[in-house]
C-alpha positions in Angstrom: 38.0 -55.9 5.9 34.6 -55.1 7.3 35.8 -51.9 8.8 37.3 -50.8 5.4 34.1 -51.7 3.6 32.0 -49.7 6.1 34.3 -46.7 5.9 34.3 -46.8 2.1 30.5 -47.0 2.1 30.3 -44.1 4.5 32.6 -42.0 2.2 30.4 -42.9 -0.8 27.3 -41.9 1.0 28.8 -38.6 2.0 29.9 -38.0 -1.5 26.4 -38.8 -2.8 24.7 -36.5 -0.3 27.2 -33.8 -1.1 26.2 -34.1 -4.8 22.6 -33.4 -4.1 21.8 -29.9 -5.4 20.3 -27.3 -3.0 16.6 -26.8 -3.3 15.9 -23.8 -5.4 14.2 -20.8 -3.7 12.1 -18.5 -5.8 12.8 -15.4 -3.7 16.6 -16.0 -3.9 16.3 -16.6 -7.7 14.4 -13.3 -8.1 17.0 -11.3 -6.1 19.9 -12.9 -8.0 18.2 -12.4 -11.4 17.3 -8.8 -10.3 14.0 -9.3 -12.2 10.6 -10.5 -11.1 8.3 -11.9 -13.8 4.6 -11.1 -13.2 1.6 -12.3 -15.1 -0.8 -9.4 -15.6 -4.0 -8.8 -17.6 -4.0 -6.4 -20.6 -7.6 -6.9 -21.6 -9.4 -6.2 -18.3 -9.6 -2.5 -17.4 -9.3 -1.0 -14.8 -7.1 -3.9 -13.5 -5.1 -4.1 -16.7 -5.2 -2.7 -20.2 -3.0 -1.0 -22.8 -2.8 2.8 -22.7 -2.5 5.3 -25.5 1.3 5.0 -25.1 1.0 1.2 -25.7 2.1 0.5 -22.2 0.2 -1.7 -19.7 -1.7 0.2 -17.1 -4.1 -0.5 -14.3 -4.5 -1.6 -10.7 -2.8 -5.0 -11.2 0.1 -3.4 -13.0 0.6 -0.8 -10.3 0.6 -3.5 -7.6 3.2 -5.5 -9.6 5.4 -2.5 -9.8 4.9 -1.8 -6.1 6.1 -5.3 -5.2 9.1 -5.0 -7.6 10.1 -1.6 -6.2 10.0 -3.0 -2.6 12.1 -6.0 -3.6 14.5 -3.7 -5.4 14.2 -5.6 -8.7 13.1 -4.9 -12.3 9.5 -5.9 -13.1 8.9 -8.0 -16.3 5.2 -7.8 -17.1 3.9 -11.0 -18.8 0.4 -10.5 -20.5 -2.0 -13.3 -19.7 -5.7 -14.1 -20.2 -8.0 -15.6 -17.6 -7.7 -19.2 -18.8 -3.8 -19.2 -18.7 -2.9 -17.0 -15.8 -2.6 -19.9 -13.4 -0.9 -22.2 -15.9 1.8 -19.6 -16.6 2.6 -19.6 -12.9 2.6 -23.4 -12.6 4.8 -23.9 -15.6 7.5 -21.5 -14.3 6.9 -18.8 -17.0 6.2 -16.2 -14.2 7.1 -15.8 -10.5 3.7 -14.2 -9.5 0.3 -13.8 -11.0 -1.4 -10.5 -10.3 -4.4 -10.7 -12.6 -7.6 -9.9 -10.7 -7.3 -13.4 -9.4 -10.0 -14.7 -7.0 -9.4 -17.5 -4.5 -11.1 -20.8 -5.0 -10.7 -24.3 -3.4 -9.6 -25.7 -6.8 -7.0 -23.1 -7.4 -5.7 -23.4 -3.8 -4.8 -27.0 -4.6 -2.3 -26.0 -7.2 -1.0 -22.5 -6.2 -0.7 -20.4 -3.0 -2.4 -17.1 -2.4 -1.3 -13.9 -0.8 -3.5 -11.8 1.4 -6.1 -9.7 -0.6 -4.9 -6.5 -2.3 -8.1 -5.3 -3.9 -11.9 -5.5 -3.6 -13.8 -7.0 -6.4 -17.6 -7.6 -6.9 -18.7 -10.0 -9.6 -22.0 -9.3 -11.2 -24.2 -9.7 -14.2 -24.6 -6.6 -16.4 -27.0 -5.8 -19.3 -29.6 -3.4 -20.6 -32.3 -2.1 -18.3 -34.8 -4.4 -19.8 -35.6 -7.1 -18.9 -35.4 -6.7 -15.1 -33.5 -9.3 -13.0 -34.4 -9.6 -9.4 -33.2 -13.1 -8.6 -30.9 -15.7 -10.2 -33.9 -17.6 -11.5 -34.6 -14.6 -13.8 -31.4 -15.4 -15.7 -32.9 -18.7 -16.9 -32.8 -18.8 -20.7 -30.9 -15.6 -21.0 -27.8 -15.5 -23.2 -24.9 -14.4 -21.0 -21.2 -14.1 -22.1 -18.4 -14.9 -19.7 -14.6 -15.4 -19.8 -13.7 -19.1 -19.6 -12.0 -20.1 -16.4 -12.9 -16.9 -14.6 -14.6 -16.6 -11.2 -17.7 -15.4 -12.9 -17.8 -18.6 -15.0 -18.0 -20.8 -11.9 -20.4 -18.5 -10.2 -22.8 -18.5 -13.1 -22.7 -22.3 -13.3 -23.5 -22.5 -9.6 -26.1 -19.7 -9.3 -27.8 -19.7 -12.7 -27.5 -23.2 -14.1 -30.3 -22.6 -16.6 -28.7 -19.5 -18.2 -27.5 -19.9 -21.7 -23.8 -19.2 -21.1 -21.4 -18.4 -23.9 -17.8 -18.7 -22.9 -14.9 -16.7 -24.5 -11.2 -17.0 -24.2 -10.5 -13.4 -23.2 -12.3 -10.5 -21.6 -12.4 -8.4 -24.7 -14.3 -11.0 -26.5 -16.7 -11.4 -23.6 -17.5 -7.7 -23.6 -17.6 -7.5 -27.4 -20.3 -10.2 -27.5 -22.6 -8.0 -25.5 -21.7 -4.8 -27.3 -22.5 -6.5 -30.7 -25.8 -7.9 -29.5 -24.6 -11.5 -29.6 -25.7 -11.9 -26.0 -28.2 -10.2 -23.7 -25.9 -9.8 -20.7 -22.3 -10.4 -19.6 -20.7 -11.4 -16.4 -17.8 -9.3 -15.1 -16.5 -7.3 -12.2 -18.1 -4.0 -11.2 -15.0 -1.9 -11.9 -14.8 -3.4 -15.4 -18.4 -2.5 -16.1 -17.8 1.0 -14.7 -14.8 1.5 -17.1 -17.0 0.4 -20.1 -19.7 2.9 -19.0 -17.1 5.7 -18.8 -15.9 5.0 -22.3 -19.5 4.7 -23.6 -21.6 7.1 -21.5 -24.7 6.6 -23.7 -24.6 2.8 -23.5 -27.7 1.3 -22.0 -26.0 -0.6 -19.2 -26.8 -1.5 -15.6 -25.9 -3.9 -12.9 -28.6 -6.7 -13.0 -27.6 -8.8 -10.0 -24.5 -9.4 -7.9 -22.9 -12.8 -8.1 -20.2 -12.6 -5.3 -17.7 -10.4 -3.5 -14.4 -11.9 -4.7 -11.4 -9.9 -3.6 -8.2 -10.2 -5.6 -5.1 -12.0 -4.5 -1.5 -12.5 -5.7 -0.9 -16.0 -7.0 2.4 -17.6 -5.9 4.0 -21.0 -6.9 2.9 -23.6 -4.3 5.4 -24.2 -1.6 7.4 -21.0 -2.2 6.9 -19.9 1.4 9.6 -17.2 1.6 8.3 -15.4 -1.5 4.7 -15.7 -0.3 5.7 -14.2 3.1 7.6 -11.4 1.5 4.7 -10.5 -0.8 2.3 -10.5 2.2 4.7 -8.3 4.1 4.8 -5.8 1.2 1.0 -5.7 0.9 0.5 -5.3 4.6 2.9 -2.4 4.7 1.3 -0.8 1.7 -2.1 -1.1 3.4 -0.9 0.4 6.6 0.7 3.4 4.7 -2.4 4.0 2.6 -0.8 3.0 -0.6 -3.3 0.3 -1.5 -6.2 2.7 -0.8 -4.6 5.3 -3.1 -4.3 2.8 -5.9 -7.8 1.6 -5.4 -9.1 5.2 -5.5 -7.0 5.8 -8.7 -8.3 2.8 -10.6 -11.5 1.7 -8.9 -12.9 5.0 -7.7 -13.0 4.2 -4.0 -10.6 3.1 -1.2 -10.0 -0.6 -0.8 -11.2 -0.6 2.8 -11.0 -3.7 4.9 -9.7 -6.7 2.9 -9.5 -10.3 4.1 -6.2 -11.8 5.1 
């Protein structure tokens, strides 16, 4: 009787184990689906904007297409803003986030990061007057910034006495400065350069640098095979000069040495 009971229990255990579904793997899902969903900006030129043909264009869009091409799959671009680009990844709405994303300790707790694919300097921009020589000079100044961005955190850390006005997207952040609602705005140097190119007569200069914050691809935490594949693609693109070409095209200079 005891033997029969143990045998039946063993059979039941084997059946139970056999019923456990295999753990899903993002890279396998992407290949099977033949599509990779990538969160990208459409309000943050030159990293991402909408062209005259109403199609997304920019550094981040080209990097997304490069990864899709190397994987041999179609790229589905999912427009996001700074506040929701990580949330879209966490909730499974996208497979990757390529949205001028900087690496922070807080973000690293909830998503994984590739090696860097683009340089990015954060800074404060405004009219030539008043001068800004140090962070203390920002005290009392009205500065617009996009909520949840790297510049938002940097401003809070470096210029806690600035009067910061936070907006939900980058267009609103820039519009606040252009309309005179604020005196300055926090953004990336390539973004400010793009604004200056579109408005050559605009009284605009770099006031002070906040940080050098390269851009990384965001990957769902724990998806090691997908992360390794993305890193492989970026390393190969760097070695072949493809990343430098994209950087020259969109940022006006080669990417140069980027952190791993």
